[in-house]
C-alpha positions in Angstrom: -83.0 -29.2 -33.7 -80.5 -28.7 -30.8 -77.9 -30.5 -32.8 -78.3 -28.0 -35.6 -78.2 -25.0 -33.2 -75.1 -26.5 -31.5 -73.5 -27.2 -34.9 -74.2 -23.6 -36.1 -72.9 -22.1 -32.9 -69.8 -24.4 -33.0 -69.1 -23.4 -36.6 -69.3 -19.8 -35.8 -66.9 -20.2 -32.8 -64.4 -22.1 -34.9 -64.6 -19.5 -37.6 -64.4 -16.7 -35.1 -61.4 -18.3 -33.4 -59.6 -18.5 -36.7 -59.9 -14.8 -37.3 -57.4 -13.7 -34.7 -55.4 -10.9 -36.3 -51.8 -10.0 -36.1 -51.6 -6.5 -37.6 -52.2 -3.0 -36.4 -55.4 -2.3 -34.4 -57.9 0.1 -36.0 -61.2 1.5 -34.6 -64.0 1.5 -37.2 -67.5 2.8 -37.2 -69.5 1.3 -40.1 -73.2 1.6 -39.5 -74.0 -0.4 -36.4 -70.5 -1.9 -36.2 -68.6 0.3 -33.9 -65.8 -1.9 -32.9 -62.0 -2.3 -32.9 -60.4 -4.8 -35.2 -57.1 -5.3 -36.8 -56.6 -4.4 -40.5 -53.9 -6.2 -42.3 -51.1 -3.9 -43.5 -51.3 -5.3 -47.0 -54.9 -6.4 -47.6 -54.6 -7.7 -51.1 -57.9 -9.5 -51.9 -57.6 -12.1 -54.6 -59.8 -12.3 -57.7 -61.8 -15.3 -56.6 -62.8 -13.6 -53.3 -63.7 -10.4 -55.1 -65.8 -12.2 -57.7 -67.7 -14.1 -55.0 -68.2 -10.9 -53.0 -69.4 -8.9 -56.0 -71.8 -11.7 -57.0 -73.3 -11.9 -53.5 -73.3 -8.2 -52.6 -73.4 -6.2 -55.8 -74.9 -3.1 -54.1 -72.5 -2.9 -51.1 -71.1 0.4 -50.0 -68.7 1.6 -47.3 -66.6 -1.5 -47.8 -63.8 -2.3 -45.5 -61.6 -5.4 -46.1 -59.5 -7.1 -43.5 -57.3 -10.3 -43.6 -56.3 -12.5 -40.7 -53.2 -14.5 -40.2 -54.9 -17.6 -41.8 -55.6 -15.6 -44.9 -59.3 -15.4 -44.4 -60.7 -12.3 -46.0 -63.3 -10.5 -43.9 -65.4 -7.6 -45.2 -67.6 -5.0 -43.4 -70.1 -3.1 -45.5 -73.6 -1.6 -45.8 -76.3 -2.5 -48.2 -79.9 -1.4 -48.5 -80.3 -0.4 -44.8 -78.4 -3.4 -43.5 -74.9 -3.6 -42.1 -73.0 -6.8 -42.7 -69.7 -8.5 -41.9 -68.8 -11.5 -44.1 -65.9 -13.9 -44.6 -64.4 -15.8 -47.5 -61.6 -18.3 -47.8 -58.8 -17.9 -50.4 -60.8 -20.1 -52.9 -63.5 -17.4 -52.8 -65.9 -19.7 -50.9 -68.4 -17.9 -48.6 -67.8 -18.8 -44.9 -70.3 -16.8 -42.9 -72.1 -13.5 -42.7 -73.6 -11.5 -39.8 -76.1 -8.9 -40.8 -77.8 -6.4 -38.5 -81.1 -4.6 -39.5 -84.5 -3.5 -38.4 -87.9 -5.2 -38.5 -88.7 -3.9 -42.0 -86.1 -6.1 -43.5 -87.0 -9.3 -41.7 -88.4 -12.0 -44.1 -92.2 -12.0 -44.1 -92.6 -15.6 -42.9 -90.3 -15.0 -39.9 -91.9 -11.6 -39.1 -95.4 -13.2 -39.1 -94.2 -16.1 -36.9 -92.6 -13.7 -34.4 -95.5 -11.2 -34.3 -98.0 -14.1 -33.9 -96.0 -15.6 -31.0 -95.1 -12.4 -29.3 -98.1 -10.1 -29.8 -97.7 -6.9 -27.9 -93.9 -6.8 -28.2 -92.0 -4.8 -30.7 -88.9 -5.9 -32.6 -85.9 -3.8 -31.4 -83.3 -5.3 -33.7 -82.5 -8.3 -35.8 -79.1 -10.1 -36.3 -79.1 -12.6 -39.1 -76.3 -15.2 -38.9 -75.6 -17.4 -42.0 -73.1 -20.2 -41.8 -72.9 -23.8 -42.8 -75.8 -23.4 -45.2 -78.1 -22.4 -42.3 -79.6 -19.0 -41.3 -80.5 -18.1 -37.8 -82.3 -14.9 -36.8 -81.3 -13.5 -33.4 -84.1 -11.0 -32.5 -84.4 -8.7 -29.6 -88.1 -7.9 -28.7 -89.2 -5.3 -26.2 -92.2 -4.2 -24.3 -92.5 -1.6 -21.5 -90.6 -3.6 -18.9 -88.5 -6.2 -20.6 -86.1 -7.1 -23.4 -86.6 -10.7 -24.8 -83.8 -12.3 -26.8 -85.1 -15.0 -29.2 -83.6 -17.1 -31.9 -85.5 -18.4 -35.0 -83.9 -21.3 -36.7 -85.5 -23.8 -39.1 -89.0 -22.5 -38.3 -88.7 -22.9 -34.6 -88.4 -20.1 -32.0 -86.1 -20.5 -29.0 -86.2 -18.0 -26.1 -82.6 -17.3 -25.2 -82.9 -14.7 -22.3 -85.1 -12.0 -20.8 -83.8 -8.8 -19.3 -85.7 -6.3 -17.1 -85.4 -2.7 -18.2 -84.2 -0.2 -15.7 -86.7 2.4 -14.5 
């Protein structure tokens, strides 16, 4: 199980490192993504990438495309109450996605597992990370005094860190 977690994390780090941009910096606010990133001056998205994106995310809105120096196409968008950033290579192959949403969109089996294990805590936010044919759910739980960061991967729950709330 640790090997899979390490593999998933390593894959995301490698993919993330490959996305260093060389163009003009732009500040964007798309849903929960309020960040600064570089938008390629000439973001021409090829047909294979567009076809893959449209098949996977046919109901996407507020779409913003970026391209890095390695010609990886990244896209930020909203869909059905979720905010996603996703990446595709030039062959149109899906590389990863990071989606942020609330408890109401969490798959029922994951929701049941978390609610059963952490009765009395509420789900503050969910970040779903999909890469290398695996999906991990990074969930922040809260109660009156603490924030608890957990990860659900392959049916197992891992406690990542606990933070005390300020009074």
